[in-house]
Residue frames as a rotation matrix with the C-alpha (Angstrom) as fourth column:
ASN 1
0.394 -0.450 0.802 3.44
-0.877 0.077 0.474 34.17
-0.275 -0.890 -0.364 -11.65
ARG 2
0.153 -0.423 -0.893 6.02
-0.504 0.744 -0.438 31.54
0.850 0.517 -0.099 -12.40
LYS 3
0.970 0.095 0.224 6.51
-0.239 0.536 0.810 28.63
-0.043 -0.839 0.542 -10.12
HIS 4
0.168 -0.985 -0.040 10.08
-0.937 -0.147 -0.317 28.09
0.306 0.090 -0.948 -9.10
ARG 5
0.867 0.068 -0.494 11.46
-0.008 0.992 0.122 24.61
0.499 -0.102 0.861 -9.00
ALA 6
0.729 -0.649 0.218 14.14
-0.277 0.012 0.961 23.52
-0.626 -0.761 -0.171 -6.59
ARG 7
0.266 -0.754 -0.601 17.58
-0.929 -0.034 -0.368 23.22
0.257 0.656 -0.709 -8.14
VAL 8
0.822 -0.165 -0.545 19.13
0.178 0.984 -0.029 19.74
0.540 -0.073 0.838 -8.35
VAL 9
0.769 -0.604 0.210 21.64
-0.409 -0.213 0.887 19.41
-0.491 -0.768 -0.411 -5.55
LYS 10
0.349 -0.761 -0.547 25.12
-0.811 0.047 -0.583 19.02
0.469 0.647 -0.601 -6.94
PRO 11
0.782 -0.080 -0.618 26.61
0.223 0.962 0.158 15.54
0.582 -0.261 0.770 -6.28
VAL 12
0.851 -0.519 -0.086 29.24
0.065 -0.059 0.996 15.11
-0.522 -0.853 -0.017 -3.61
GLY 13
0.213 -0.791 0.574 31.75
0.947 0.312 0.078 14.62
-0.240 0.527 0.815 -6.37
HIS 14
0.469 0.015 0.883 31.29
0.437 -0.873 -0.217 18.33
0.768 0.487 -0.416 -7.19
VAL 15
0.952 -0.098 0.291 32.18
-0.296 -0.544 0.785 19.30
0.082 -0.833 -0.547 -3.64
ASP 16
0.550 -0.802 0.231 35.30
0.466 0.525 0.712 17.11
-0.693 -0.285 0.663 -3.78
ARG 17
0.142 -0.484 0.864 36.31
0.944 -0.197 -0.265 18.74
0.298 0.853 0.429 -7.04
GLU 18
0.730 0.208 0.651 35.69
0.067 -0.970 0.235 22.11
0.680 -0.127 -0.722 -5.43
LEU 19
0.905 -0.412 0.105 37.86
-0.108 0.015 0.994 21.20
-0.411 -0.911 -0.031 -2.52
PHE 20
0.306 -0.819 0.486 40.62
0.831 0.479 0.284 19.95
-0.465 0.317 0.827 -4.79
ASN 21
0.268 -0.163 0.949 40.54
0.726 -0.613 -0.311 23.12
0.633 0.773 -0.046 -6.89
LYS 22
0.889 0.100 0.447 40.54
-0.185 -0.816 0.549 25.38
0.419 -0.570 -0.707 -3.87
GLU 23
0.720 -0.691 0.067 43.49
0.263 0.361 0.895 23.47
-0.642 -0.626 0.442 -2.43
LYS 24
0.119 -0.684 0.719 45.42
0.992 0.110 -0.060 23.95
-0.037 0.721 0.692 -5.67
ASP 25
0.472 0.121 0.873 44.61
0.342 -0.938 -0.055 27.66
0.812 0.325 -0.484 -5.64
CYS 26
0.968 -0.078 0.240 45.62
-0.250 -0.408 0.878 28.03
0.030 -0.910 -0.415 -1.97
GLU 27
0.522 -0.844 0.126 48.96
0.732 0.519 0.441 26.26
-0.438 -0.138 0.889 -2.66
ARG 28
0.016 -0.485 0.874 49.80
0.815 -0.500 -0.293 29.29
0.579 0.717 0.388 -4.78
ASP 29
0.905 0.426 0.010 49.18
0.322 -0.701 0.636 31.54
0.278 -0.572 -0.771 -1.76
PRO 30
0.403 -0.804 0.437 52.04
-0.368 -0.580 -0.727 33.93
0.838 0.132 -0.530 -0.80
CYS 31
0.594 -0.204 0.778 52.40
-0.787 0.051 0.615 32.32
-0.165 -0.978 -0.130 2.65
TRP 32
0.940 -0.330 0.084 54.12
0.341 0.919 -0.198 29.37
-0.012 0.215 0.977 0.97
GLY 33
0.315 -0.886 0.341 57.15
0.318 -0.240 -0.917 31.54
0.894 0.397 0.207 0.39
LEU 34
0.150 -0.222 0.964 57.06
-0.759 -0.650 -0.031 32.79
0.634 -0.727 -0.266 3.97
GLU 35
0.345 0.089 0.934 56.61
-0.817 0.518 0.253 29.43
-0.461 -0.851 0.251 5.63
PRO 36
-0.160 -0.537 -0.828 59.06
-0.942 0.333 -0.034 26.88
0.294 0.775 -0.559 4.18
THR 37
-0.902 -0.224 0.368 58.27
-0.347 0.885 -0.310 23.79
-0.257 -0.407 -0.877 6.29
MET 38
-0.780 0.569 -0.260 55.67
0.057 0.479 0.876 21.40
0.623 0.668 -0.406 5.01
PRO 39
-0.352 0.734 -0.582 53.34
0.935 0.308 -0.177 21.30
0.049 -0.606 -0.794 8.11
VAL 40
-0.446 0.176 -0.877 53.27
0.217 -0.930 -0.297 25.08
-0.868 -0.323 0.377 8.31
ARG 41
-0.900 0.142 -0.412 52.47
-0.436 -0.299 0.849 25.10
-0.003 0.944 0.331 4.62
ALA 42
-0.625 0.719 -0.304 49.66
0.544 0.681 0.491 22.59
0.560 0.141 -0.817 5.22
ASN 43
-0.297 0.546 -0.783 48.30
0.807 -0.295 -0.511 24.78
-0.510 -0.784 -0.353 7.98
CYS 44
-0.708 -0.062 -0.704 48.45
-0.218 -0.928 0.301 27.77
-0.672 0.366 0.644 5.61
VAL 45
-0.904 0.342 -0.257 46.65
-0.154 0.301 0.941 25.79
0.399 0.890 -0.220 2.87
TYR 46
-0.501 0.740 -0.449 43.95
0.828 0.561 0.001 24.53
0.253 -0.371 -0.894 5.24
LYS 47
-0.351 0.265 -0.898 43.35
0.494 -0.762 -0.418 28.09
-0.796 -0.590 0.136 6.56
CYS 48
-0.845 -0.031 -0.534 43.12
-0.397 -0.634 0.664 29.35
-0.359 0.773 0.523 3.01
ILE 49
-0.834 0.531 -0.150 40.63
0.260 0.618 0.742 26.72
0.486 0.580 -0.654 2.00
ASP 50
0.355 0.917 0.182 38.22
0.155 -0.250 0.956 27.44
0.922 -0.311 -0.231 4.85
GLU 51
-0.525 -0.657 0.541 39.29
-0.334 -0.426 -0.841 29.34
0.783 -0.623 0.004 7.89
GLY 52
0.202 0.685 0.700 36.30
-0.967 0.024 0.255 28.20
0.157 -0.728 0.667 9.95
CYS 53
0.934 0.069 -0.351 37.10
-0.060 0.998 0.035 24.49
0.353 -0.012 0.936 9.35
PHE 54
-0.011 -0.997 -0.071 40.76
0.148 0.068 -0.987 25.22
0.989 -0.021 0.147 9.99
GLN 55
-0.428 -0.119 0.896 39.98
-0.762 -0.486 -0.429 26.78
0.487 -0.866 0.117 13.36
GLU 56
0.592 0.757 0.277 37.60
-0.795 0.492 0.356 23.94
0.133 -0.431 0.893 14.24
VAL 57
0.930 -0.189 -0.316 40.06
0.129 0.971 -0.200 21.16
0.345 0.145 0.927 13.38
TYR 58
0.225 -0.972 -0.064 43.53
0.787 0.220 -0.576 22.61
0.574 0.079 0.815 13.68
GLY 59
0.483 0.037 0.875 43.14
-0.031 -0.998 0.059 25.94
0.875 -0.056 -0.481 15.52
LYS 60
0.809 -0.153 0.567 44.08
-0.587 -0.216 0.780 24.90
0.003 -0.964 -0.264 18.99
ASP 61
0.312 -0.725 0.614 46.68
-0.086 0.622 0.778 22.41
-0.946 -0.296 0.131 17.83
PRO 62
0.648 -0.057 -0.759 48.17
-0.749 -0.231 -0.621 23.26
-0.140 0.971 -0.193 14.40
LEU 63
0.918 -0.390 -0.072 50.32
0.333 0.857 -0.393 20.68
0.215 0.337 0.917 12.60
GLU 64
0.581 -0.810 -0.076 53.94
-0.374 -0.349 0.859 20.59
-0.723 -0.471 -0.506 13.66
GLU 65
0.064 -0.663 -0.746 57.00
-0.998 -0.045 -0.046 20.00
-0.003 0.747 -0.665 11.55
GLY 66
-0.814 -0.468 -0.343 56.90
-0.527 0.844 0.100 16.44
0.243 0.262 -0.934 10.26
GLU 67
-0.608 0.678 0.413 53.44
-0.142 0.419 -0.897 15.69
-0.781 -0.604 -0.159 11.57
ILE 68
-0.733 0.567 -0.377 50.94
-0.375 0.127 0.918 13.93
0.568 0.814 0.120 9.35
ASN 69
-0.789 0.532 0.308 47.49
-0.201 0.250 -0.947 13.54
-0.581 -0.809 -0.090 10.81
VAL 70
-0.907 0.420 -0.022 45.13
0.134 0.338 0.931 11.60
0.399 0.842 -0.363 8.57
HIS 71
-0.306 0.832 -0.463 42.28
0.950 0.234 -0.208 11.69
-0.065 -0.504 -0.861 11.15
ARG 72
-0.154 0.246 -0.957 42.25
0.323 -0.903 -0.284 15.46
-0.934 -0.352 0.060 11.37
ASN 73
-0.920 -0.201 -0.336 42.60
-0.262 -0.320 0.910 15.72
-0.290 0.926 0.242 7.60
SER 74
-0.699 0.714 -0.027 39.45
0.557 0.568 0.606 13.67
0.448 0.409 -0.795 7.28
GLN 75
-0.085 0.649 -0.756 37.72
0.870 -0.322 -0.373 15.87
-0.486 -0.690 -0.537 9.87
PHE 76
-0.537 -0.194 -0.821 38.69
-0.093 -0.954 0.286 18.95
-0.839 0.230 0.494 7.88
ASN 77
-0.985 0.118 -0.128 37.37
-0.108 0.164 0.980 17.47
0.137 0.979 -0.149 4.69
ALA 78
-0.416 0.880 -0.228 34.10
0.878 0.454 0.149 16.51
0.235 -0.138 -0.962 6.34
CYS 79
-0.174 0.293 -0.940 33.71
0.491 -0.802 -0.341 20.05
-0.854 -0.521 -0.004 7.74
PHE 80
-0.791 -0.203 -0.577 34.28
-0.317 -0.670 0.671 21.49
-0.523 0.714 0.466 4.26
ARG 81
-0.858 0.512 -0.035 31.78
0.267 0.502 0.823 19.13
0.439 0.697 -0.567 2.68
GLN 82
-0.222 0.794 -0.566 29.18
0.955 0.059 -0.292 19.91
-0.198 -0.605 -0.771 5.34
LYS 83
-0.287 0.071 -0.955 29.58
0.141 -0.983 -0.116 23.60
-0.947 -0.168 0.272 4.81
ALA 84
-0.952 -0.111 -0.285 29.40
-0.267 -0.153 0.951 23.16
-0.149 0.982 0.116 1.04
LYS 85
-0.654 0.751 -0.086 26.20
0.680 0.634 0.369 21.09
0.332 0.183 -0.926 1.41
GLU 86
-0.119 0.609 -0.784 24.64
0.784 -0.427 -0.451 23.70
-0.610 -0.668 -0.427 3.61
ALA 87
-0.565 -0.151 -0.811 25.49
-0.235 -0.913 0.334 26.42
-0.791 0.379 0.480 1.14
MET 88
-0.959 0.252 -0.131 23.95
-0.062 0.264 0.963 24.46
0.278 0.931 -0.238 -1.72
ASP 89
-0.411 0.866 -0.283 20.83
0.908 0.416 -0.046 23.79
0.078 -0.276 -0.958 0.34
LYS 90
-0.195 0.287 -0.938 20.48
0.357 -0.870 -0.340 27.56
-0.914 -0.401 0.067 0.98
GLU 91
-0.823 -0.207 -0.529 20.72
-0.361 -0.529 0.768 28.15
-0.439 0.823 0.360 -2.82
GLU 92
-0.787 0.572 0.233 17.76
0.612 0.672 0.417 25.88
0.081 0.471 -0.879 -3.55
VAL 93
-0.745 0.662 0.078 14.58
-0.641 -0.743 0.193 27.64
0.185 0.094 0.978 -4.51
VAL 94
-0.830 0.497 0.252 11.49
0.248 0.735 -0.631 26.25
-0.499 -0.462 -0.733 -2.88
C-alpha cells in the first residue's frame, strides 16, 4: 500500500495564465465573425471562457455596444479563479 501525498496547489499565477490562454483561444471562436461589435464579441469571449461565470456576471445584463465595465470584468475574473481553485482542490489526493 502506497501512501498518497497531496499535490501542491498551483499558484494563482497559474490560474491567471490559464485565464489568459483561454481568452486567447476563445477570441478565435467563430462567433467573432458573426458578431462584429466589440461588446458583443466580449460577451461571446466571456461565455466561451466560462459559461457559468458569464451567466452569473453578465447573463441578465450583457455588455452593450460601447460599454466597458471594469467592475463586472473583475467579478468575472474572480468567479473564474474561484472555480479554478475549487477544481484544483478536488484534484488533490488526501
